[in-house]
N, C-alpha and C positions, 0 to 999 in steps of 0.2 A: 505493500499500500504506499511505505512511506519512499519505494522506488522510483515509482508510479509517479508520485506528485513530485519527485524531484524532475524528472523527464518532463513534466507539462511546465514549471517552472524554468528550465532549460529551454526548452522551446519557444517558450514566452520570449525570453530575453532575447534570443535571439531575432526574432523575428522582429522585435522593438528596436535591436539596435538597427537591421538590415532597413526598416522605412524611416528610420529617424538620422543614418547617413547623409539622405542628399539634403534635407534640412542642414547639420551639419553642411556642407559640403559647400551650399546656400548662405549660411550666414559669415562663415569665413573666409568665403572669397567677397563679399559683400563689401569686409572689414578689412582687405588688402588695400594699397595703392595699387596700380595699375603697373610700375615696374616690378612689382613684389609678386605680382601674380603670374609674372613671362620671367620670374627668375628663380622660384620656389617651386616643390611638388605643390599638385593643387591643393592636396591634405592635410597640409602641414598651417602651424597655426598662426597667424599673423606677427610678426617679430615688434611690430606697430600700428597701434588701430589707426585706420583713415577711415575717417569722415564723409570723404570730399565724395564719395560713391550714392550715399543718402542726397547729400547735398544735391547734386546734380542731377541724380533721380526726381526729386521732389518737386524741383524746378520743372522739368521735365511732364509730372505727372498733375501736378496743382490743378489743374482745369479739367484735365480727364475723372480725379475723380470728384470735385463739384458736377461735371456734368453723370457722371455713374450714380451720384445720391440722387439728385434731380428727377430720373426716370426707374432707376432701380426702388426706391422706397413704394412713389404711386405704384407702383410695378406690384410691389408685393400686396399692398392695403386692396388694390381692388382685386387681384386673384384670389385673397386670402377670403375674403367678404365673399365674392362669388361661388366659390370651391365649398365655403361654408353653408348659404343658403343652398346652394342643389345637394348637397348631403343631406341637409334638414326636410327640400322635400320630395326628395326620394326614400326618403326611408320613414320619416312621421307620416306625410300628406298622400294617404293613397290613391294613387289614381290610374287610370287601366292605361297599360304601357311603360308604367315608372322602369321597368329592368331594359326592355327597348331604347330608351330614351338615356342611359348608364349606357350602355353599350356602345352608341353613337357618339357619348362625349367621351368615352374610355377611348376611343379611336382612334382622338389627335394626340394619348401618348406616343403611339407609334409612327407619326409620321415624322421623318426625317424633315430638320431645316432645311435639305439641300432641295429638297421636291415643291419647296412653297417659295421659295426666294425669289424669283424672278414673278410669277402674280401676285406676289407679297409687296414687289417694288413698283409694278405698275398699278397694284389696287391704289397706293400709299400715294403713288403720282398722281393718281385720278380722283382723289379726293384731296388736294393738295395739303398732305401731312409728310410728303416726304422731302426730306433737311428739318424735319421740325421734331422737337423731343416728343411730342406726343405719339410720332410714328412707334419710336422703342417702347412708351410706354403700351402702348392698345397692343402691340405685336406680343409682348411678355407676359402683359395679362391675360390675355386669348390663350400661351400656349400653358400658362399654368393651371387654367380652367379643369383642364381633366386631372392633374393630378392631386390638385387642392379636393375636388370634386370627391375621388377615391378617399383621402382620407377620412373626410369628415362623413361620409357616407359610411366606412366602415365603424366609425369613433362612435356617431350618432345611433349605429342599428343596436349599440351594447347601453343605451340609457332606456330604462323603461317605461312603457309605451304609459302607466299609471303613471307618471310624472304628467306627459302632455293630458291625458283623461282628469288628472286633478284640475289640471290647466282651465279646463271646458267649461269644469262645473263652476269655478270663480268665478267665469262669465268671459274667459280672458278671449281674444282673437287667433288669430296666426299669427299675424305677427308680434303681440306682447307673445303668447310661448313663446316664438324665437330668440324675443329679444331680452326678454326678462326671463326665461327659464332654462332654454338651451343656450343661450355663450355664455351666463357666466358658469355654467359647468366645463366649457369645453375650452379652458385655459391648455389644458394638454396636446389637445389636436392642433391649436389654433398656435402653439410653439412648434410641432411639428411641423405646419406650413409653413411658417414663415422663417423657420431656419433652411427648409429647402428651397424655398423659391429664393429667398435671398443669393442664396448660393448660388444658384444656379443664374441667377438674371446676371449679378453682378461679374461673375464669371465668363458670363456668354463672349465669343469673339465674332463668330460666324453674325450675329444678326447688327451689331458692333460695325463693326467694318461694312454692313451693306447699306444699313437703314444712318446709320451714325456718320456718315462720311464725311459729312460737315462738320467744319475745327468747334461750329459751338456747340453743335452737339457731340462728338466726339470720345468716345468712354473709354476710363482707365486702362482697361486691356489693348486698344488700338492702340491709345497712347505708349503699351510698355513696348509692342514689338516695334515702335519706332524711334526707341531707344537706343536701338542696335548704331552703330558709328559705319559709314559707306568704305571709311576705311582701311581699321582697324577696331574689332569688337573691343567695348569697353564693360569686361567683364564684370570688373565689383559695382559698375554703375549699371548695368541690368540685373543684376542680384540684388542689390539692393531694391530696385524698382519692383521686381517678383515680392519683395517681401515685403513692402510699402503694401504693394496689391492684396497681397494674401491679409492681411492687418487687418481689415473689418470686417470678412466672413470669420475670423477668429475670434475677436472683440464677440461677436454677436454669438457665439456658439461659446464661448466663454460665462455670460450673461446669462444665457437662455440654458445651457449647457444640461443641468438640473431637470430644469421640467422635460428637457428634448426627452430624457431617459424617462422621464415617468408616463411621456407621453406613448411611447413605445413601449413600455411593459402594459400600461394600460388599454392596448388596442388601437391606437391612432393611427396605426400602419399596417394591423392584422390583415388577411384573408384574402 
């Protein structure tokens, strides 16, 4: 028994080192000067900590951070709200064809981004949203509805119907049941959906490249790609930029991670 437990710990330690090694490489490279990067081993710790990579990266990505926050936060709010509303309707409001409607919504999860790029750009140009921050908000909201609906549908399936019946007895209408009964108990599901959506939207590159080509709405992921020098790769700047770009998603998870685990264990993504 003890030997098997030791074996499990050894495997976990090796796996942890394996997954943390790229992060170590990212950190040590970002803290080196460019001359030290090309004169020492890639894995060696910097002899002198140099913050110039972070300074250059921040100046190059600052506007991208602002742009990304401008469309990521609204898209997360809209997609989580609509997914919650859809999950509530599909589980607690009985109507004919609910399962069929859910299957059509779920189908959106399996559409690759590349399939919709050309019609998406044409549509945004037709409705005069191309080159506007709303093109990214609408796109990410639409693509987020299937997964958030799935999350909330599974979460609300575990909510006792007796709560809904009690609300009806007290004279509450459908909207009051949703806002006063379902939303207050939906915190674990909301956290799972928010973390999922924020991570996906913030890290998305393809929509940012096609719809966010204008400098005023260009997201941070696209600007990170543009940090690469034309003559020589500024590896310290690139690694520092990658760390800065990943920071918001890390902060979101650190703040909401405890509730995220509760949401998973509570059935927010089961089924």
